[in-house]
C-alpha positions in Angstrom: 118.4 -111.6 -282.1 116.9 -112.2 -285.5 120.3 -112.8 -287.0 121.2 -115.4 -284.3 117.8 -117.1 -284.8 118.2 -117.3 -288.5 121.7 -118.8 -288.1 120.4 -121.3 -285.6 117.6 -122.3 -288.0 120.1 -122.6 -290.8 122.4 -124.8 -288.6 119.5 -127.0 -287.6 119.4 -128.3 -291.2 123.0 -129.5 -291.1 122.5 -131.4 -287.8 121.6 -134.5 -289.7 124.9 -134.5 -291.7 127.5 -136.6 -290.0 130.4 -134.5 -291.3 129.1 -131.1 -290.3 127.2 -132.2 -287.2 129.9 -131.0 -284.7 130.0 -127.6 -286.4 126.3 -127.3 -286.2 126.1 -128.2 -282.5 128.8 -125.8 -281.6 127.3 -123.1 -283.7 123.8 -123.5 -282.2 125.0 -123.5 -278.6 127.5 -120.7 -279.2 124.8 -118.5 -280.7 122.3 -119.3 -278.0 124.7 -118.6 -275.2 126.0 -115.4 -276.7 122.5 -114.2 -277.3 121.5 -115.0 -273.7 124.6 -113.2 -272.4 124.0 -110.2 -274.5 120.3 -109.8 -273.8 119.9 -111.0 -270.2 123.1 -111.3 -268.2 125.1 -108.2 -269.3 122.1 -105.8 -268.7 121.3 -107.5 -265.3 124.9 -107.1 -264.2 124.8 -103.5 -265.3 121.7 -102.8 -263.3 123.1 -104.6 -260.3 126.3 -102.7 -260.3 124.6 -99.3 -261.1 121.9 -99.7 -258.4 122.2 -96.9 -256.0 118.7 -97.2 -254.4 117.1 -94.6 -256.6 114.2 -95.3 -258.9 114.0 -94.3 -262.5 111.9 -91.2 -262.0 113.7 -89.7 -259.0 116.4 -87.0 -259.3 119.2 -86.2 -256.9 
């Protein structure tokens, strides 16, 4: 997450440049969406698919 944040901050500086603005926009949104997928969506799908009604502390 820190690497993606550093890349987004670095890309924010080239948003003002008309030549590299498209690259910066695609880089910022690509990093933001991939980070959100990795940290939120994929674990949520895993828990949803793995849910068998048992809690974390129960055995059996």
